[in-house]
N, C-alpha and C positions, 0 to 999 in steps of 0.2 A: 412833316412826318412821312416816314416810309413804313407802311403797314405790309406785312407779308404773311403767307401761310406756308407752313412746312408740314410734311408728313413723314415719319420715320419711325425709328425704335430707340428706346432709351438704351444708353450704353452703360448706365449705372443706376442704382437706386437713387431716388430723390434725396438730396441733402438739405436739411433745414438748418438755418443759422439766424442769428439776431444781430443787427447793428449795434453800434455803441449807444444809440439813442432808443433802442429797444424795439425797432421795427423788424418784423419777421420777413425773411426772404428765403424762398425755396428755390434751389438750382437744380435744372434738369439737364443732363447731357443727352443731346438727341443726335442720332446718326441718320443722314439721308444719303440716298444714292443719286448720282448724276451720271447719266450715260453720255459720253462724248462721241462715241461711235459705236458700231454694232458689237466690237470686241473690246472696247475700252470703257470700263465703269470705274468711277471715282467715288470715294465716301467723303461727304462733307459733315463735319462735326459742328454742332451748334450748342452754345451755352444759353439756356433759357432761364430767365429769372422771373419768378412769380412772387410778387410783393403781397404781404398781408395774408389773410387766412381764407380769402374768397373761394379757393379750390381745395381746402384741406380735405373735405370728405372725398372728393374725386381722387386726389393725389395718394390717398391711402391704398388705392387699388393698383397703382403704377409700381412696377418692379423692373429691374434690369431685363431688357429684351421685350418689354411691352410696346405695342404699337401705339402711336399717339399723333394727333394732329394739333398743331399750335398755331394760333393767330396772334400777332402782336407787332410791335414796333421794332423795326431793324435799326441797329446801331451801326456806326461806321466801323468797317472791319479793321482789326489790328494786325500788324505784321510782326512776327517774332521768329527767333531761330530755335528749333527744338534741341534736344540733348546731343544730337549728331551733328548739329550746326546747319541742318537743311532749313530753308525759309518756310514758314508755315503761316496760314491765315487763321485768325480767331474770329468766328462769326457769332454775334450776340443779338438776342431778342429779349425784349421785355414782354411777357405774355399778357394779353388782354382777354384771352379765351382759349380754353383747352377742350378737347373732345376725344372720346374714346374712338380710335380708328376701326372701321369695319374690316379693314385688311390686315393681313399678317396673322401670325400665331399668337394666340392669347398667352399671357405670362402664366406660369404654373406655380402653385403653392409649394411649400416644402414637402408636402405629402405626395407631390407629383400630379395632383389633379389640376385641371384648369381653374383659374380664378374666375369667379362670376362678377364682372364689373357691374356697377349699378347702372340702371338705364340712364342714358345721357338725357339731359333736359332738352325739351324742344328748342330748336334754334330760334333766337330772336330775329333772325333774318327772315322775312316772309317768303323769300324765293327758295329757302332751303326745305320747305315743306311742300313740295310738289308744285311750287309756283303759286301757291294760294295762300293768302294770309289766314291765320288760324280763325279769325272772325268769319271770313268768307268760307272757310271749310265747313263751319257749323251751319251756315245758310245752305250750303249745297247738299249737306247730309239730310236735311229735313224738307227739301224742295222736291215735289213730285215731277217726274218726267212728263213731258207734253205727249198726249195721246197720238197726235198725227205726225210725229217726228219733227215738228217744228222746233226751231231753236229758241230757247228762252234767253231773253237779253242778258240775264246774270251769268249765263254759261259762256258767253263769248269772252275769250281770254284778253280782250283788248278794248 
């Protein structure tokens, strides 16, 4: 399996559909930027599939233009010709994890105010929380500092 992380913006609102067997699939179109040189920037479009309803509460906050981070399995690129006959590449990912991006402009509601995304859940990766697993963070919060500037064994990061 090839797992990948992309960060970009939604090119359209999420699309929900159901397979003939009744499985729910949500499709996200995500635009990412790739800089080839200082003056040459290219947009890469990704089709992201989200199976089931695991991210339903989160997806309701995503609209066209929303910044997003996607973790998932990369599929083999497909080559096709667009309407003008130019060769194009279709990049596809099946999402295993979605996050609100701290970068970019937040999506706006129809009233013109910024949408307030729900607080993202803490990452299951212990290194995404300041390099300390959540259980260790609790231990560090309640541990008194040594008086003489000595290092406590639990504070050593290795």
